[in-house]
C-alpha positions in Angstrom: 104.2 57.6 61.6 105.1 55.6 58.6 105.0 51.9 57.7 107.9 50.7 55.5 106.8 49.7 52.0 108.0 46.9 49.7 110.2 48.0 46.8 112.9 46.5 44.5 116.3 48.0 44.1 119.7 47.1 42.7 119.6 44.0 40.4 116.3 42.8 41.9 116.7 43.0 45.6 113.4 42.9 47.4 113.5 45.2 50.4 111.3 47.6 52.5 111.7 51.3 52.3 111.1 53.1 55.6 111.4 56.6 54.0 112.9 58.1 50.8 112.4 60.7 48.1 108.8 61.4 48.9 109.6 62.3 52.6 112.1 65.1 51.8 112.4 67.4 53.7 110.6 65.7 56.7 113.8 63.9 57.8 116.6 66.4 56.8 119.5 65.7 57.0 118.5 62.0 56.3 117.4 61.0 52.9 116.6 57.3 52.9 116.3 54.2 55.1 116.1 50.7 53.5 115.4 47.5 55.4 116.8 44.7 53.4 116.9 40.9 53.9 115.0 37.7 53.7 115.1 34.0 54.5 115.1 33.3 50.8 118.4 34.1 49.1 116.6 34.7 45.8 115.3 37.9 47.3 118.7 39.5 47.8 121.5 37.4 46.1 121.6 39.6 42.9 122.7 42.5 45.1 123.6 46.0 44.1 126.2 45.8 41.2 128.5 48.7 40.3 126.7 52.1 40.6 127.8 55.7 41.4 127.2 58.0 44.3 127.9 61.7 44.8 127.0 64.2 47.5 125.9 61.7 50.3 127.1 59.2 52.8 125.7 55.7 52.9 125.6 53.8 56.2 125.1 50.0 55.9 124.4 48.1 59.1 124.2 44.3 58.9 122.2 42.6 61.6 122.6 39.0 60.3 124.4 37.7 57.3 127.2 39.3 55.3 127.8 41.8 52.4 130.8 41.9 50.1 131.8 45.3 48.8 134.3 46.9 46.4 134.8 50.5 45.3 136.7 52.7 42.9 139.1 53.7 45.7 140.4 50.2 45.7 138.6 49.2 49.0 137.2 45.7 49.1 136.1 43.3 51.8 133.1 41.8 53.7 131.0 43.2 56.5 129.2 40.5 58.6 126.7 40.3 61.3 126.9 43.3 63.6 129.3 45.2 61.4 128.9 48.7 59.8 130.1 50.2 56.5 130.2 54.1 56.6 130.9 55.3 53.1 131.3 59.0 52.2 130.7 59.4 48.5 131.8 63.1 48.4 132.9 64.1 44.9 132.1 60.7 43.5 132.6 57.0 44.1 131.5 53.9 42.2 130.9 50.8 44.3 129.1 47.5 44.5 127.4 45.8 47.5 126.6 42.1 47.2 124.8 40.3 50.0 126.0 36.7 50.4 123.8 33.6 50.8 123.1 33.1 54.5 121.6 30.2 56.4 118.5 31.7 58.1 117.2 35.3 57.7 119.7 37.8 56.3 118.9 41.3 57.4 120.4 44.8 57.3 119.7 48.5 56.9 121.1 51.2 54.7 120.8 54.9 55.7 121.6 57.8 53.4 122.9 61.0 55.1 123.0 64.1 53.0 126.2 66.1 52.8 126.3 69.8 53.4 126.8 71.9 50.2 130.3 72.9 51.5 131.3 69.2 51.6 129.5 67.6 48.7 132.7 67.6 46.6 135.0 66.4 49.4 137.4 63.5 48.9 135.5 60.2 49.1 136.4 58.0 52.1 135.4 54.6 53.4 135.2 53.1 56.9 134.5 49.5 58.0 133.4 49.2 61.7 133.5 45.7 63.2 131.0 44.7 65.8 133.7 44.4 68.4 134.4 48.2 68.0 130.8 49.2 68.7 130.3 49.9 72.4 127.2 48.6 74.1 125.7 50.1 77.3 123.7 47.7 79.4 121.3 49.3 82.0 119.9 47.6 85.0 116.3 48.4 83.9 116.4 46.1 80.9 117.6 48.7 78.3 120.7 48.3 76.1 122.2 50.6 73.5 124.8 49.9 70.8 126.4 53.2 69.8 127.5 53.3 66.2 128.0 57.1 66.2 127.3 59.9 68.6 127.6 60.0 72.4 125.5 58.6 75.1 126.5 59.7 78.6 130.3 59.2 78.5 130.3 56.6 75.8 131.2 57.6 72.2 130.6 55.6 69.1 133.5 54.6 66.8 132.5 56.6 63.8 133.8 60.1 64.3 134.8 63.2 62.3 131.5 63.3 60.4 130.4 66.2 58.2 126.9 65.9 59.8 126.7 65.3 63.5 124.8 62.0 63.5 123.7 59.9 66.4 123.0 56.3 65.3 121.9 53.8 68.0 120.6 50.2 68.1 118.4 50.1 71.1 116.6 47.2 72.9 114.0 47.6 75.7 112.7 44.7 77.7 109.0 44.0 78.1 107.1 46.8 79.9 110.2 48.9 80.5 110.3 52.6 79.8 113.2 54.8 78.5 113.8 58.5 77.8 116.3 59.8 75.2 117.2 63.5 75.3 117.5 64.9 71.8 120.1 67.6 71.2 118.7 71.1 70.6 117.7 71.7 67.0 118.2 68.1 66.0 115.7 65.9 64.2 115.3 62.3 65.4 113.4 59.2 64.3 113.1 55.6 65.4 112.5 52.6 63.2 111.2 49.4 64.9 113.2 46.3 64.0 111.2 43.8 66.1 108.5 43.9 68.8 106.7 47.1 69.5 105.5 49.5 72.2 104.4 53.0 72.7 105.6 56.6 72.3 104.4 58.3 75.5 103.3 61.8 76.1 100.0 63.7 76.0 98.6 60.8 74.0 100.1 57.3 74.0 100.7 56.0 70.5 101.1 52.4 69.6 104.1 51.6 67.4 104.9 48.2 65.9 107.4 46.3 63.8 108.7 48.2 60.7 107.1 51.4 61.9 109.0 54.7 61.6 108.2 57.6 64.0 109.7 61.1 63.4 110.4 63.4 66.4 111.0 66.7 64.7 110.5 69.1 67.6 110.9 66.9 70.6 113.4 67.7 73.3 113.1 64.1 74.5 111.8 60.8 73.2 109.8 58.8 75.7 109.2 55.1 74.8 107.6 52.1 76.5 108.1 48.6 75.3 105.1 46.3 74.8 104.8 42.7 76.2 107.2 41.4 73.6 109.8 44.0 74.1 111.1 46.3 71.4 114.3 46.7 69.4 114.7 49.8 67.2 117.2 52.1 65.4 117.3 55.6 66.9 118.9 58.2 64.6 119.3 61.9 65.1 121.0 64.8 63.4 120.8 68.6 62.8 118.9 69.6 59.6 121.0 71.2 56.8 118.1 73.4 55.6 119.5 73.4 52.1 117.9 72.7 48.7 117.9 69.1 47.6 118.3 68.0 43.9 118.1 64.3 43.9 118.0 61.7 41.1 118.8 58.0 41.7 122.1 57.6 43.6 123.2 61.2 43.3 122.1 64.1 45.6 123.2 67.7 45.0 121.9 71.2 45.7 120.8 72.2 42.2 119.6 70.7 39.0 122.7 72.2 37.3 125.0 70.3 39.7 122.9 67.1 39.2 123.1 67.4 35.4 126.8 67.9 35.6 127.3 64.8 37.7 125.4 62.6 35.2 127.3 64.2 32.3 130.6 63.4 33.9 129.5 59.9 34.6 128.6 59.4 31.0 131.8 60.9 29.8 134.0 59.0 32.2 135.2 62.0 34.3 133.0 61.3 37.3 135.7 59.8 39.5 138.1 62.4 40.9 140.0 60.0 43.1 141.0 56.4 42.4 140.4 54.4 39.2 137.1 54.3 37.4 135.3 50.9 37.3 
């Protein structure tokens, strides 16, 4: 179990990192999860100005507030409370993400998903998912699930045709209620507690609290029980790639040679294979 740690990214955004470079390969195929936001706009307003990515997908989920974005493919727009941006960098993309001032606490998450070697140089693509497109299952026992990607029972999330089969859920459990989630064979799963807390149940009950991350690397099922205040958390699962990782900054490849080439192309202006360079 991990506790997210304060860090600074972008042009000075104060955020909390649930996991990142130091945790590779514990969470393969996932690389990073950042928890960003604050009640003070000075903590986030400088945002994440133009920067490159290659070899990964970034998934931005805004709980409250809004984020303006623009990229080298010509996409631009704003994702607001409850919306998701699923960006596949592939062979290379340059973009910026700029949180907007919000009355109250702005909060969101960014997950990095590694791309398989066979798809690291695929054409970049970008998808906005509005909150109205995200199905939510309400159970009688005080459990609800928003399904961003993957399948729960007969309900399928709106983000499909992924290079890595990712389940991404936003789950809430009422006070004292229990739930079980069955993990697909050979998949790795984790939860990250947004608010509240509870227990992972099994041979030994384990208390988990707000901003805790728990990895379930060999579990066939995840058993959870909410504490007195209830619990809301992200549940993410995917099949490990079991491939070498060469990672520096915003670029993740399979070898140091590929990584060096990516930065050489960025310096020389040949990084973008599709769209106009910014």
